[in-house]
C-alpha angles and dihedrals in degrees: 000000000000117000117214134186121205121195107197095027101161097065124095095266094041091052091051090047090057092048090053095045091052091046089055087052093245134136129251138190109205116207123189141134117279105278144135092259090069086074089062094062114108116274097228134137090238093058122077123180128212119187110215134139115239092243092064101051088114086068098057118109120178133182094204119086120226137199111211132019119210109196107199097143120115134164119224106016101154121111091249095053099045091100096042089120096192094054092044089052088051090057091061088056089048094053092052087047085055092053093051091049090050086053095049091054098047104259118165096190133047117192116186127195112237129177143228084242085080088072097048118205103357130164129211128356114008118210132178091258096046114125116284114225109149114190102197140041094259092056093046092050094047092051091046092048092051094050096044095045089053091054090051094047090052090051094052099040101252129135110248126199130172122206115202101202117204123194115340130184135177143099110336094032120149115266093234096064118110092241095049093043089056095046095049095045093048092047088054090054095249136122117259111228108218143157123264085279094220094142120120106227145179118220127180126191114239098243087056089051087054092050089052092052094051090047089054090047092054102035110012119131114249114265095005127133120214135202110226116204139108093271090227127095129207133180111271091233087062091058092048091048092050090051091050094048090054092049110029121343090200097052116120119240117206097221111185092015090117126048123233116260115263091255098032114166108222100192129033130160134155118243097220096172093112092044091052094044099046099036108020091235115164121178109245108184119071117214092250091059096038093050092051089054090049092049093050087052092052089049091052091047092054 
């Protein structure tokens, strides 16, 4: 039985990761700040919960030894706080604290969650070695946290991998994303007001992201970063039409009612060739299936 630790366990990806770990029959220690979301974690003998703010990781002492540490925790992730430079600077320190915690409890592998924000405004196929030009404090801090945690892992003899996650969707997603906005608006019987939706985009269901992270934890090559996405692109309008067909085929969509952002990226797709070759990861859930699961979760929440 593998023993995992997840820092930032109550987010969409953290919850999906717990589901996959339990499905594999393994054990997980879920760490997150004291909050109501902790009550939504599975009640299972293979799930232990530790309430701890990300700023206090240095204070954690555990007797049990673990195999792999997934660092998903991050302070100040909202759109409005991404240029809060002091909070973002603290996140770099917290990432290094997570590495030191992983070492104290015997982990051999540290997997950190990076972001497409590390690349900045990039068009086309995004690979691990694509140019890095972050345009906000969040992207800068993610990149710095990834690089510095890699150095620290090398110094203390732990394998390090950094997963740059592109566009994810699924139960627990933020309300302000395009997919959740369309779902909620259609469920309310209203017309989503969107752009012309001409972008070519890559979406990956949260449970597939979790499978990718577990595959990286098991088989990732030391020191490598990986792009995590489906590796397939579809026009944004196709995603919106699929959502509509699952909720109300006759609903009106307000295409072109919103302007593109000033720096709108029109094509984004993850190059997952290294991820596939090194870890054997293959996306399993097509958008049509994943979006139905997401809609059902939204209905239940309402």
